[in-house]
Structure formats: structure tokens, C-alpha cells
C-alpha positions, 0 to 999 in steps of 0.5 A: 808816949807810945804810938797807937798802931792798927793792923786793920784797914783804914778809910777816910773820906779822901779814899775811893772806897769811902762812900761804900764803907760809910753806908750803914744798915739804916739808910734814913740816917746818913753818917759821914765819919772822918775815919773808918776802921776795919778792925782785925782783931781785939787789939785793933778795937782798943786801939781804934777806940784809944785813937778816937777819944778825946785827950780827957778820956784817955785815962779813963780808957786805959783803965780798961785796956790794961 
């Protein structure tokens, strides 16, 4: 199986910039994602989605990616 690669920056709750990165436009609905990806290009978006999907959905996504 091929590893999925990202060129964008990845931020997790352990990173010092996590608090700033996780703030969304609607401050009344706080969100605490396990991972935040700052995508650099379309391939990053597709790979980030592929990483984030549960295994049962991988086939569905790969149908759209190819």
C-alpha cells in the first residue's frame, strides 16, 4: 500500500500553534480537531481527505480521486 504524503503544514494539539490554528470564524462553536492540515495544493486536499476518512470509505474516495 502506498503511503499518503502531504506537503502542507500539519498541526496537532501538542503543537504550540494549535490554539491559534483551531480558532474558526464562528467563535460560539468551539472545535478541537485531532489534526489540522494547511494544504498547499489540490493533491494535499485529496490526501488530507484520504487520511481523515475511515477505512470503509477509502474505496469511495479513491473512485473520485482517480
